[in-house]
C-alpha positions in Angstrom: -27.9 17.6 -11.0 -31.1 17.0 -13.2 -32.6 14.6 -14.7 -30.9 15.1 -17.8 -27.3 15.0 -17.1 -24.9 13.1 -19.1 -22.8 11.0 -17.4 -19.4 9.1 -18.7 -18.0 5.8 -17.1 -14.5 5.7 -16.2 -12.4 2.9 -14.4 -11.0 4.4 -11.4 -8.5 2.7 -8.8 -8.5 2.8 -5.0 -5.2 1.4 -3.2 -5.4 -0.4 0.2 -3.4 -1.7 2.6 -3.8 -5.1 4.0 -2.5 -5.7 7.3 -2.1 -9.7 8.9 -4.9 -9.2 11.2 -7.6 -7.6 9.3 -9.8 -9.0 6.9 -10.5 -5.9 4.7 -7.8 -3.4 3.8 -7.5 0.2 4.4 -8.1 2.8 1.9 -5.1 5.1 1.3 -4.9 8.9 0.8 -6.8 12.1 1.5 -10.9 11.0 1.8 -9.9 7.6 0.3 -9.4 9.8 -2.9 -10.0 7.5 -6.2 -6.8 7.5 -9.0 -6.2 6.9 -12.5 -4.4 4.2 -13.0 -0.6 5.4 -13.1 -0.9 7.7 -9.9 -2.5 4.6 -8.1 0.6 2.1 -9.2 3.1 5.0 -8.0 1.4 5.2 -4.5 1.3 1.3 -4.8 4.5 1.0 -5.5 5.9 3.3 -2.6 4.0 1.8 -0.4 5.5 -1.8 -1.3 8.9 -0.3 -0.7 8.1 0.5 2.9 7.4 -3.3 3.5 3.5 -3.2 3.3 0.7 -5.6 1.3 -0.7 -3.1 -0.8 -3.8 -3.9 -3.6 -5.0 -1.8 -6.2 -8.9 -2.2 -6.4 -10.2 -1.0 -9.7 -13.8 0.9 -9.4 -16.2 1.6 -12.7 -17.9 5.1 -11.7 -20.0 7.6 -13.3 -18.7 11.2 -13.8 -20.6 14.0 -14.9 -18.6 16.2 -17.6 -17.1 18.6 -15.4 -15.9 15.9 -13.2 -14.2 14.0 -16.2 -12.5 17.2 -17.6 -11.3 17.9 -14.0 -10.0 14.3 -13.7 -8.6 15.0 -17.2 -6.6 18.4 -16.3 -5.1 17.2 -13.3 -3.9 13.6 -14.4 -3.5 14.6 -18.1 -1.3 11.1 -19.3 -3.3 9.1 -17.7 -7.0 9.2 -18.8 
């Protein structure tokens, strides 16, 4: 990445499982993947149906154009 790289900001979400004896939640997913809102809500709903306490935490991140286009292609209805 060079100094001329243009970044785009996006709000992505991480899903966390909260256990009774832990202070912080444990991130869910392969490499603690950040997801758009709709897929994160789908994962959280399935975990809640399994009886776990789950939160969806928003994170604002900076993406390059390539990363933003990859997310738009992977999750076309979410972005």
